[in-house]
C-alpha positions in Angstrom: 135.1 65.0 111.4 137.4 64.0 108.5 140.3 65.8 106.9 139.4 67.7 103.8 141.5 66.6 100.8 141.7 68.0 97.3 143.0 66.1 94.2 146.2 67.6 92.8 147.7 66.8 89.5 151.0 64.9 89.8 152.8 66.5 86.8 153.0 70.2 87.7 156.4 70.6 86.1 155.6 69.1 82.7 156.9 71.4 79.9 154.5 72.7 77.3 155.0 71.0 74.0 153.2 71.6 70.7 153.8 68.9 68.1 157.1 68.1 70.0 158.4 71.6 69.9 158.8 74.0 72.9 157.2 77.4 72.7 160.5 79.3 72.0 161.2 76.8 69.2 157.8 77.5 67.7 158.4 81.2 67.9 161.7 80.8 66.1 160.1 78.7 63.4 157.2 81.1 62.8 159.5 84.1 62.9 161.6 82.6 60.1 158.5 81.7 58.2 157.1 85.2 58.5 160.4 86.9 57.5 160.9 84.6 54.5 157.2 85.2 53.5 157.7 89.0 53.8 160.8 89.0 51.7 160.2 86.2 49.1 156.4 85.9 49.2 155.8 87.8 45.9 158.0 85.5 43.9 156.6 82.6 41.9 158.5 79.8 43.6 157.0 80.4 47.0 157.3 76.8 48.1 161.1 76.7 47.5 161.9 80.1 48.8 159.5 80.2 51.9 158.2 76.8 52.9 161.1 74.5 52.2 163.7 76.5 54.2 161.3 76.7 57.1 160.6 73.0 57.0 164.3 72.2 56.9 165.0 74.6 59.8 162.2 72.9 61.9 163.6 69.4 61.2 167.2 70.5 62.0 166.0 72.1 65.2 164.1 69.0 66.2 167.0 66.6 65.6 169.7 68.9 67.0 167.9 69.5 70.3 167.4 65.7 70.9 168.8 65.0 74.4 169.3 68.7 75.3 167.8 70.3 78.4 164.7 72.5 78.5 164.9 75.9 76.8 168.2 75.0 75.2 167.7 77.5 72.3 167.2 80.4 74.7 170.3 79.6 76.8 172.4 79.0 73.7 171.4 82.5 72.3 172.1 84.1 75.7 175.5 82.5 75.7 176.4 83.6 72.2 175.0 87.1 72.4 176.2 87.9 75.9 179.4 89.6 76.9 182.6 87.8 76.2 184.2 88.9 79.5 182.4 88.7 82.8 183.8 90.6 85.8 182.6 90.7 89.4 184.0 94.1 90.0 183.8 97.3 87.9 186.8 98.0 85.6 187.8 101.0 87.7 188.6 99.0 90.9 192.1 97.7 90.9 192.4 94.3 92.5 195.3 93.9 94.8 196.6 90.6 95.8 197.1 89.8 99.6 200.8 89.4 99.0 201.2 93.1 98.1 199.7 94.1 101.4 202.1 91.9 103.4 205.1 93.4 101.7 204.2 97.0 102.7 
């Protein structure tokens, strides 16, 4: 009676890329495209007001993220939009140094 084995793929942690872009990057590109199309879609120069800025944004995003870790765009936005001051305690708790307790 032999041991049952099952074939398992060797690259389970491979990130999902579509045309070299991660999924959050594609969402940012298509969000920009849809907003520009919504605002400037009725004008005559649709290529220059909608498509060209989106293509430039996609190229800048591709070359600026070269060598950066996975989900760099999400972590960058969390860093910029997050609180400027992080505190482990609530503001109402007054921190006392151990030296003050020794002097009492």
